[in-house]
C-alpha atoms as a printed R data frame, in Angstrom:
   type eleno elety resid chain resno       x       y       z
1  ATOM     1    CA   MET     A     1 174.860 174.498 104.532
2  ATOM     2    CA   GLY     A     2 175.312 171.260 102.317
3  ATOM     3    CA   ARG     A     3 175.856 170.104  99.376
4  ATOM     4    CA   GLN     A     4 175.107 171.382  95.699
5  ATOM     5    CA   LYS     A     5 175.046 168.498  93.128
6  ATOM     6    CA   LYS     A     6 175.190 169.100  89.352
7  ATOM     7    CA   TYR     A     7 175.124 166.627  86.210
8  ATOM     8    CA   GLU     A     8 177.111 167.488  83.320
9  ATOM     9    CA   PHE     A     9 177.619 165.818  79.828
10 ATOM    10    CA   LEU     A    10 180.946 165.690  78.402
11 ATOM    11    CA   ARG     A    11 182.564 164.958  74.602
12 ATOM    12    CA   ILE     A    12 185.954 165.068  73.892
13 ATOM    13    CA   ILE     A    13 187.308 164.204  70.360
14 ATOM    14    CA   GLU     A    14 190.885 164.033  69.478
15 ATOM    15    CA   ARG     A    15 192.532 163.746  65.874
16 ATOM    16    CA   MET     A    16 195.878 161.899  66.270
17 ATOM    17    CA   GLU     A    17 196.899 161.866  62.618
18 ATOM    18    CA   GLU     A    18 200.382 160.831  63.571
19 ATOM    19    CA   ASP     A    19 199.081 157.745  64.978
20 ATOM    20    CA   ASN     A    20 196.509 157.434  62.275
21 ATOM    21    CA   ILE     A    21 193.422 157.189  64.962
22 ATOM    22    CA   LEU     A    22 190.193 159.244  66.123
23 ATOM    23    CA   LEU     A    23 189.541 159.366  69.787
24 ATOM    24    CA   ILE     A    24 186.285 159.753  71.390
25 ATOM    25    CA   ILE     A    25 185.254 159.882  75.166
26 ATOM    26    CA   ALA     A    26 182.007 160.603  75.986
27 ATOM    27    CA   ASN     A    27 181.197 160.908  79.814
28 ATOM    28    CA   ILE     A    28 178.266 161.659  82.194
29 ATOM    29    CA   ARG     A    29 179.215 163.065  85.924
30 ATOM    30    CA   GLU     A    30 178.043 163.754  88.891
31 ATOM    31    CA   VAL     A    31 179.636 167.180  90.645
32 ATOM    32    CA   ILE     A    32 179.320 167.737  94.096
33 ATOM    33    CA   LYS     A    33 179.967 170.777  96.035
34 ATOM    34    CA   ASP     A    34 180.616 170.693  99.805
35 ATOM    35    CA   SER     A    35 179.547 174.437 100.104
36 ATOM    36    CA   ASN     A    36 181.141 174.198 103.637
37 ATOM    37    CA   THR     A    37 184.496 173.393 103.139
38 ATOM    38    CA   GLY     A    38 184.340 174.462  98.982
39 ATOM    39    CA   ASN     A    39 185.595 170.953  98.452
40 ATOM    40    CA   VAL     A    40 184.494 169.317  94.563
41 ATOM    41    CA   ASN     A    41 184.088 165.571  94.331
42 ATOM    42    CA   VAL     A    42 182.948 164.387  90.696
43 ATOM    43    CA   LEU     A    43 181.544 160.808  90.652
44 ATOM    44    CA   SER     A    44 181.707 159.751  87.132
45 ATOM    45    CA   ARG     A    45 178.799 157.603  86.384
46 ATOM    46    CA   HIS     A    46 179.363 156.620  82.668
47 ATOM    47    CA   SER     A    47 182.022 156.824  80.662
48 ATOM    48    CA   HIS     A    48 182.918 155.596  76.979
49 ATOM    49    CA   SER     A    49 185.528 155.406  74.888
50 ATOM    50    CA   ALA     A    50 185.997 154.657  71.229
51 ATOM    51    CA   GLU     A    51 188.772 154.567  68.408
52 ATOM    52    CA   TYR     A    52 188.543 154.474  64.919
53 ATOM    53    CA   PRO     A    53 191.039 154.787  62.030
54 ATOM    54    CA   LEU     A    54 190.810 157.818  60.352
55 ATOM    55    CA   ASN     A    55 190.800 155.894  56.817
56 ATOM    56    CA   SER     A    56 187.447 154.066  58.312
57 ATOM    57    CA   VAL     A    57 185.739 156.110  60.395
58 ATOM    58    CA   PRO     A    58 181.746 155.485  60.455
59 ATOM    59    CA   ARG     A    59 179.846 158.516  59.427
60 ATOM    60    CA   HIS     A    60 177.528 158.481  62.733
61 ATOM    61    CA   ILE     A    61 180.764 159.210  64.117
62 ATOM    62    CA   GLN     A    62 182.307 161.652  61.409
63 ATOM    63    CA   VAL     A    63 179.535 164.249  62.196
64 ATOM    64    CA   LEU     A    64 180.305 164.199  65.757
65 ATOM    65    CA   GLU     A    65 181.883 167.369  67.389
66 ATOM    66    CA   ALA     A    66 183.600 167.981  70.701
67 ATOM    67    CA   PHE     A    67 182.013 169.779  73.453
68 ATOM    68    CA   GLU     A    68 182.493 171.186  77.016
69 ATOM    69    CA   PRO     A    69 180.855 170.209  79.869
70 ATOM    70    CA   THR     A    70 177.147 170.894  79.815
71 ATOM    71    CA   GLU     A    71 175.065 171.144  82.619
72 ATOM    72    CA   ILE     A    72 171.940 168.545  82.149
73 ATOM    73    CA   SER     A    73 169.017 168.009  84.877
74 ATOM    74    CA   PRO     A    74 168.530 165.102  86.859
75 ATOM    75    CA   GLN     A    75 165.728 163.780  84.856
76 ATOM    76    CA   GLU     A    76 168.098 163.746  81.927
77 ATOM    77    CA   PHE     A    77 171.062 162.405  84.105
78 ATOM    78    CA   GLU     A    78 168.602 159.580  84.706
79 ATOM    79    CA   GLN     A    79 167.688 158.950  81.578
80 ATOM    80    CA   LEU     A    80 170.644 158.925  79.845
81 ATOM    81    CA   THR     A    81 172.119 156.633  82.270
82 ATOM    82    CA   LYS     A    82 169.695 154.190  81.588
83 ATOM    83    CA   LEU     A    83 169.402 154.325  77.817
84 ATOM    84    CA   TYR     A    84 172.932 154.102  77.103
85 ATOM    85    CA   LYS     A    85 174.360 151.949  79.811
86 ATOM    86    CA   ASN     A    86 175.578 149.248  77.331
87 ATOM    87    CA   ASP     A    87 175.131 151.275  73.929
88 ATOM    88    CA   ILE     A    88 178.214 153.011  73.121
89 ATOM    89    CA   ASN     A    89 177.369 154.165  69.251
90 ATOM    90    CA   SER     A    90 173.966 156.034  70.441
91 ATOM    91    CA   PHE     A    91 175.652 157.152  73.684
92 ATOM    92    CA   LEU     A    92 178.070 158.959  71.547
93 ATOM    93    CA   ILE     A    93 175.268 160.485  69.104
94 ATOM    94    CA   TYR     A    94 173.542 161.916  72.251
95 ATOM    95    CA   THR     A    95 173.222 165.698  71.687
96 ATOM    96    CA   PRO     A    96 172.185 167.925  74.649
97 ATOM    97    CA   ILE     A    97 169.458 171.105  74.818
98 ATOM    98    CA   TYR     A    98 171.312 174.150  75.250
């Protein structure tokens, strides 16, 4: 029948006590599923990662929470990729509307 497209926003936050590091990965991705073959392709559009020593994590990063992939609309996808293209701090603060 064709291809189905969806957009996802994903944020992973991992606290590595032994290494004294807070690791944050944020990713906006486009997921395409071919309904004929069942194949799924993930095209990562923008991905940012940041590391902070646990004893000096900035305030705006301290309040972040990890979340599972959240579907966003094509308009939100466009807006996010333009708005946060080179702005890691703001990109990481983005919270999707559920």
